[in-house]
C-alpha positions in Angstrom: 99.0 98.4 97.0 101.2 101.3 95.7 104.4 100.8 94.2 107.8 102.3 95.4 106.0 104.6 97.9 105.7 105.4 101.6 102.0 103.7 102.3 101.7 105.5 105.5 104.0 106.5 108.4 103.5 105.9 112.3 104.5 109.0 113.7 103.8 107.3 117.2 106.0 104.6 116.6 108.4 106.3 114.5 108.3 104.0 111.5 106.5 103.6 108.4 105.3 101.0 106.0 107.2 101.1 102.4 105.3 99.2 99.6 108.1 97.8 97.2 107.7 98.2 93.3 109.0 94.4 93.0 106.9 93.4 96.2 
């Protein structure tokens, strides 16, 4: 997983998954 960046954004639902640096 990526760290501290938005993995992807779903415009249809209006939300995105954010991967945490300390996740």
